[in-house]
C-alpha positions in Angstrom: 14.5 165.4 -42.1 15.0 168.8 -43.7 15.9 169.2 -47.3 19.2 170.9 -46.3 20.1 168.0 -44.0 19.4 165.5 -46.8 21.5 167.4 -49.2 24.4 167.6 -46.8 24.1 163.8 -46.1 24.1 163.1 -49.8 27.1 165.4 -50.4 28.9 163.6 -47.6 28.2 160.2 -49.1 29.5 161.3 -52.5 32.7 162.7 -50.9 33.4 159.4 -49.0 33.0 157.5 -52.3 35.2 159.9 -54.2 37.9 159.6 -51.6 37.7 155.8 -51.3 40.8 153.9 -52.3 40.9 152.1 -55.6 41.3 148.6 -54.1 40.3 145.8 -56.4 40.2 148.0 -59.4 42.7 147.0 -62.1 44.6 149.7 -63.8 43.5 149.5 -67.5 46.6 151.0 -69.1 50.3 151.8 -68.8 52.2 155.1 -68.6 52.5 156.8 -71.9 55.6 156.0 -73.9 56.3 157.8 -77.2 58.0 154.7 -78.6 55.2 152.3 -77.7 52.6 154.8 -78.9 54.4 155.2 -82.3 54.7 151.4 -82.6 51.0 150.9 -81.9 50.1 153.6 -84.5 52.4 152.1 -87.1 50.8 148.7 -86.5 47.3 150.2 -87.0 46.3 149.1 -83.5 43.4 150.6 -81.6 44.8 153.0 -79.0 43.2 154.9 -76.2 44.9 157.8 -74.4 43.5 158.3 -70.9 44.4 161.6 -69.3 43.9 161.1 -65.5 44.8 162.4 -62.1 44.9 160.4 -58.9 42.7 162.8 -57.1 40.0 162.8 -59.8 36.8 160.9 -58.9 35.7 160.8 -62.6 39.0 159.2 -63.5 38.6 156.6 -60.8 35.1 155.8 -62.1 36.5 155.4 -65.7 39.3 153.0 -64.7 37.2 149.9 -63.9 35.0 150.6 -66.9 38.0 150.7 -69.2 39.5 147.6 -67.5 36.3 145.7 -68.1 36.1 146.8 -71.8 39.7 146.0 -72.4 38.8 142.3 -71.5 36.1 142.3 -74.2 37.3 140.2 -77.2 36.1 142.9 -79.6 38.8 145.2 -78.2 41.6 142.6 -78.5 44.9 144.4 -79.0 43.6 147.6 -77.5 46.5 149.7 -76.2 45.7 152.1 -73.3 48.2 154.7 -72.5 47.8 156.9 -69.4 48.9 160.5 -69.2 49.2 162.1 -65.7 47.3 165.4 -65.7 49.4 166.8 -63.0 52.9 166.0 -64.2 52.8 165.5 -68.0 51.8 168.9 -69.3 53.9 168.5 -72.4 51.8 165.5 -73.4 48.6 167.4 -72.5 49.6 170.0 -75.1 50.7 167.4 -77.7 47.2 165.8 -77.6 45.4 169.1 -77.0 43.9 167.7 -73.8 42.7 170.4 -71.5 41.5 168.5 -68.4 41.7 165.2 -66.6 39.2 162.5 -67.4 39.8 163.0 -71.1 39.7 159.9 -73.3 41.2 160.1 -76.8 40.6 157.2 -79.3 42.9 156.4 -82.2 42.7 153.8 -85.0 46.3 153.6 -85.9 47.5 157.1 -86.5 44.1 158.6 -86.9 42.2 160.1 -84.0 38.6 158.8 -84.3 37.0 160.4 -81.2 37.4 161.8 -77.7 35.3 162.4 -74.6 35.8 164.4 -71.5 34.3 163.5 -68.1 32.3 160.5 -69.4 31.3 157.9 -66.9 28.5 156.0 -68.6 29.9 152.6 -69.6 27.8 152.4 -72.8 29.1 155.8 -74.0 32.7 154.8 -73.3 32.1 151.6 -75.1 30.8 153.5 -78.1 33.9 155.6 -78.1 36.0 152.4 -78.2 33.9 150.9 -81.0 35.0 153.8 -83.2 38.5 152.2 -83.2 37.3 148.9 -84.7 
């Protein structure tokens, strides 16, 4: 098999996985609400803003990781708010998020970290640990 053919087959496999439906994957958060976000901040709760797009393969990879971490007792009380990259440009500006797959961590009212395009579970976990 030629190198070019292998590369094309690998690219095709990646494309199929990226376009696969999200069946069986729990949504880790809820749509952003200014009131709920303010209440979580006032309560000093750990908060994660997840900027996502339905067409984004990185975002689809992040969702089950976030869902699993949200079940961890260490992150009890974690509030995850989702911002739609395509339709909520005002919120993108508010949080200075420039692309989809952006995760922004808050401990109460203080931003404690952010990442863009991260799909390694342990790195996402370390971002969430900054909220503890």
